[in-house]
N, C-alpha and C positions, 0 to 999 in steps of 0.2 A: 647835823644829824639829820635832823626832823623833817629836814626839805630834801634831803637824798632817799632815803625814807620814802616819802610820798610820790617820787617820780619814780621808785622801783616797784611800788605796789602797782602805779599808774599803767608803768611797761608791762608786768605779768596779768595784768587786766586787761590791757589790749593785746596780750598775747593768746590769752583767753578767748577770747572774742574773735579772735583771728582764727582760729582753733575749730571753734564753732561753726561757724560761718560757714570755712572748707568742708567740714563734716556735713553742714545741711544741704551744700551744694553737692557734694559726692553723692548722697542717699536720695535727692531729690531727681538728680541723670537717672540713677539704677533704677527707680521706680520708672520714669520715663522709656526706659530701655525696657524693663520689663513689661511693661502695657505694652508698646508698639509689638515686642515679640509674640506676644500674646493674640495681638489682632493683625499680626501677618498670618501668625499660625490661623487662625480661627478662617483668612480669607484666602488662601495660598491651598492650588490645586490640588487633591490627593494624589499620593503616588501611584502613578499607572498600575492594574493588577494586572501581572503576568497571564499572558494565554496561552492556549495551546494549540500548536498547528489545525488546522483543520482536518479531519479524518473524510476520508472520502471513501465511495464504495466499494467494497472489496480490496483496499489497501492502497489503491490506485494513487498514481503522483501527484494525480489531479483531478478535478471532477470531470465527466462525463459531458456533452449537450443535452437540454431537455428532455431530444426527440432520440436518445441513442441510450440503447442498455450498457452497461460498465460488466468488465469481468477481468478474472484473471486468472491464468492455469501454469500449473506446472510438472513435470514432466518427473517420471520415478528418478531416484537416487540408488542407482546399482542394481541389485536385488533384494533391497533393504529396506527401505526407503520408497512408498505407491506415490504417487500422483494425486494431484489436488488442485479439482477445478471449483471457482466460487464464481458465483452470475450472479448480479444486482444483491450481493453484499451477504447472499449464502452460498454456503456449501455446498453443492450439491454432488461430489463424489471426493472420497477420502480415506485414507485410512483409518480413520475416527469415525467414519461414516460405516464401516469395512464393505463398501458396496463396489469396490476395485478388485483386480486381478492382474495377475502377469501377461503382458502381452499388447493391446491395445482397446485403452478403455473410451468409450464414449458416451457423449449427453448430448439428449437431443430437445430443443428448445423451441415453441412457440414463436414462431418471429415475432407476431402482432403481440401478445401477452408477456411476453418472457414466460411463459411455465414449463416448468421442467414437464415433459410428457414420458422419458422413456430414457434408461440410462442402463451400458451393459457392460462388460470387458470378455475379449476372446485372446485365448490361450494361444499365439503363435510359434511357439516352442514345442507342445504333443498336440494342441488342438485339432479343433477341426474347423477351415476353414469356409466352408459351405455354412457355414451359422455366423459366419459374419459378413458372407458374401448373401445370405439371405434377409440380416436384419439391416442389411445398407438396403438392397431392392425397394423394404418397405416404409423407407423413410417419405413423409408426405413433405410436396413443396411447400416450398416457405421454410422450413423446419429451419432453426441455427443447429448446426451440427460442432461440438467440443469432441476433440481426438487429445489425450494424451499415449504416452507409450512407458512401461514398466518393465523390468528386464530385457526380451527378446518381442520386438517385434515384426521377426518377417522371417523364421524360418518357412513358417507352411502359410507364406503370405503368393497369393499368385497372380498372373497378369487379370482376370477377372475380376478378384477383387482392388489391384491398385487404379485399376480404369474406372470403377465406381467411386472410388476415392478421388480420382481426379478428374470428375464428374463436380463433385461437391466443391474444386478451387483449390486441390492442393499442386501444389510444384513441384514438391518434394520425394511423393510417394513412389514415382520409378524407381526411384532408386535409393531408397530407405532400407538399410543390410541390417544383419545380425546386430544386437547388441546397439544400436543407434539410438538415441536420443532424439524424439521428435514433439514436440506439442503444433497443433494447428483447432483453425477455426474456421470455417463454410457454412456452406449454405444448399439444400437442395432446389437448384433451378436455377443457381446464379448464372452469372452471364460470362464472368471476368473469372479469373483468376484472385484466391483471397491476399488482403496485404496482410493476412493473419497466420502467419506460419513460420515458423524455424525448425531448422534440421541439423543435426553435428554427429559427425560419424565416429566410430566407434574404430578407434586408432591406437595402438598400444604405443606409441611414441607420444602422444598428445593426450592420451586418457588422463579426468583427473583419480579418476579411481582404477585400481590394477585392471579388471578386464570390462570396463566402462567409460565413458566418458562422463560429463560434468554435467548436472540438471540445469534445465531450459525453464525460464520463464517469462513468460509474455503474458502483459496488460493489452488493453484498448476499448473503446466504444463501438459499436455495433448500431449503424440506424436502425430505428423501426421499422419493421414492415410494416404499409398502409397499403390501403385498397386501391 
């Protein structure tokens, strides 16, 4: 009996020793894994910081070359929302600035410096087209000319005014009609037709608004004028 009792105690002791060794190894492995985890966390590259897409002047879809001016121009929406012109990230004509009106809105800028030199609007529904003609004749050579319509741009328009605008590089001014939408950027002294022009006819079957076509929006980059 005593020999059997001694063997039982020895067996229990061996079992306890085995469990203790097993727990020791488990604890050691856990510490190693924990320490390695801290090491990897310390030297792992940080999570990338989310970046916003770059914003370009006037909200253009891409940046202009360094030797170009950025612009965006929007026509009026029916007879409710007026046109808007942005040049080099500055809004130069808009309803908020309270410097627009029914008809044709025009902004003149220095082709070398980009400075706004003059802006005005001309009512082509009940206004005097001679005021528009006088304005057009006084534009200085080298000026950038931005134009946008609002409501009706053509009822009072005559051939003399159309020819003067065509000389600024417009291709569509000859067919601009009642309540058409039109945006244009040209220049005084330009030798060719401007690539910056959009025109949409007033058409009852296709108009976005009941009596007016959809809004036109145009953006682009204008080369800086050099001597």
